[in-house]
N, C-alpha and C positions, 0 to 999 in steps of 0.2 A: 304464523302466528299473529292474528290481528288485534290490535289494541281493544279492540270491543269486547274482545271475547273474556278482558278482564273484568274483576270486579272496581268497580269505581274506588281508588287509592282513599278517598276523604272516609270509606263507609265500611272498610275492610279491616279484620286482623290479620298483620304478614307475620311470616315465620318464614326464615332463613337457617341456611348452614348446612347439615347432611341433604337436608331437604328445603326444598325452596317452594313455596305459594302464599294462598290468603282466600280469606272465607270473610262472606257480610253476613246479610239475614237471609238470603235467598240463593246464593252460590257461592260457589269456591273451586280452587282450581291447585295443581299442583304439578312443577315442572316435572318429565322425564329426565333420567340423565344423559349429560350430553353426549354419550353413547349412543342414545336412543334417537339421537337426531338424525336426520339427513339432511336433507334441505335447507329445513326452517326447525323453530324447534316445537316440542311436541310435549302435550300437556294433558293430564285426566282430569277432566271438571265436572260435576254434579251441582243440580240444583233443584229448590225445594218448592213446592205451590204454598208450603205457610212457613211464616218464619224461624227461623232456626235459633233455640232457644240457647245453647250449650255450643259455643262455637270452637271449644277444645276438642268434643266430641265431632263437631263434623268435620273438622282437620284430620281428624285421626282415622275418621272412615277413609276421607280422599286419600289420604296417604298412603293407607291398606291396600285400596284399589290401584294406586300408580305403580307401588309397590309388589302387585301380583302380574301388572302388566311389563315390569321392566325384567322380571323374573321370567317370565314367559319369553320374550323376545331374546333374552340372555344377553341384555344390552347395560347393566348395571345395577345394583343393590343400593336398596332405599331401607331406613328404617320402620318399627312399626307404627313409630309414631314423632309427629313434630316435634321441635323443640319450643321455646316459649312463643306462645303469639305477641305480636305486638300491637296494641290496642290499636283503634280506632281512629283519626281524629276528631275528637271530642269535644272541644274546646270551643264554646260559641264565640260569634267573632266580636271584636274589639278594637278600641282606637288602637292602629300601629304606632309606633316612636320612629320619627324621623332621625334616621340615620341607625335603626335598628330594627327594620321592619322583618316580618317573620322573626325576628328570635337572631338574627345573622351582623354581624356589630358592620358596621358603615355601608350599610345597605339601605336606601332611601329611594322615595320614588318622588322627590320634590322635580317640580318642571315636567313630571311625567305624566301628571294625571292636571285635569281642568283643575284651575284656580281657587280658593275658596271652598275645596271640596275635603270632605273631612274621608281621611281610609280608615278601612277596616282591614284585620287580616283574621285569620283563622288557621292553624296550624299544630304539627305533631312540635314537640321539642327536639332541635337538633343538637348533636349530628345522633342520624338513627340509620339501622340497614335500610329503609325506606322509609322516608320523611317528604309530606307535602303541604305548602303552605297555598290558601287562596287569598289574595289580595281584593277585596271590594269597595266599591265607592258609595259612601251615605249619601244617597240622591235620591230623584223621584224616579229611579226606575223602579219598576214592579216584576212581580211574579215569576215566571222563569229568568228575563233579565236577569235581576236582582240575585236571584237564587246563582243563577250561571256564574256570578264575578265579575271581575276584570281583567284576572290575571291569576294565571295558577305556576308554581312551581315547585319542581320533584328534583327530588336527591335519591340516589339510591347506591349502596357499596356491598347487596349483596351477589357475589359471584356467579351464580347462575343466572341469576334475571339480567345482568348485564351480560354474560355470557348471549343470549335471548334478542336483547336489545340490539347487538351487534351483526348478531344473524338478518336483521332488519333491509327487506331489497334496496339497494343503492347504497348502504352502506359504503363509507371509502375512506380513505386517508386524509388527512387535511387538517384545520388550524383553529384551535377553539378560539374564543377572543380574547383570550389574554395572552395569545402569539404559542401557545404550547401547542405540538404534534397532538393530533386528536383522532380520533374515531368519528368522521361526521356524519352521523342518522340524516337529519334534516340540519337547516340553522340552527333553527334553538331547540336542537337535542345533540347533545356531543358525550364520550365517554373518555375522558380523561385517563392518564399513566399517574399513576402519583408512589412515593415513596412503599405505600402499605396495600399496595393494590389498587385496582382501576375503581373509579368514580362517574357515574351515571349523569347528567345535569341535563333539564330539558323544562323546558315554558311552553306555557299553549294561553292563548288567549281568552276571554269568556264571553259573552255575550254583550255584557257591560261595555266592555273595551269598543266593540263595534257599534253599540248606539253612540257612543262616547265623542268616538270618530269622525260621524254625523254632525255631531253639535258641534266639535272642536275639531276642524280639520289639519290644524297646525298638532296635533297629537304625536309623537315620535312612533316610527315603524313599531311594527313587533320585536324585532333585532335590536332595538336597542333597551328594551326591560332584559333582553336576554341578557346582553354585555354586563349589565349593573351587578346582576344576581352571580353569573359565574365571578365576577372577581371578590365578592362575598362568600358565596357558598366554598370556594376553594379554602379557605381560611379556616373556616365553619368546619368542615370536614375533615382537617388534614390535610390537605393536596397541596401546601405547598404554595408560593406564587414562581411564576414563570414570567423572564425577562422578554419583550418583543423582540424578535429579533428584526 
């Protein structure tokens, strides 16, 4: 299952629990039970050419379709309707507080962005089963570059979604930036073991980062942003601290 098949995290209403999926204004998806998977996660998706006005009804429709597919394949049971939908990220971009970027205590991008550039943030309240926050620069970039932002951070505690992430090609046992053992999907995408379940953390650079690197070649590599994010996110999402070995 490829990432591009999923709705944009900042625009989707997400639900997890007995059924996991998400819907936005035009598309929706529901993961089939893990017993239905073979070599990769499987989901049921639907799309509409017209904007969807009732997200809950759309989610229930796709859930019912996924339930029928799972029942037909005798690979698991799903409820008729999903649980409570987590609203999409709707907060407007606002100035970030140094030392608490994206609402994460101890999270800072000082020294990781061009000097004298105001940093903006837009994200959901942490912790949540699915959380994302985009950091942008209040500079002269325009159009899709500014809209794409500088860096986007994502966290998830939804078990079935994490199971799907771990099925990504190339995932292997490795080490997270804080030193603990982890399932490493990519250098900036890991699944951490926690006392109360696993935690998926990821970061991705936006077009603003690529443009800023051209103007400021001394900006840190992408890994640096992920390392500082992991340190703060593990605390916010109840995943404890790990001593480096």
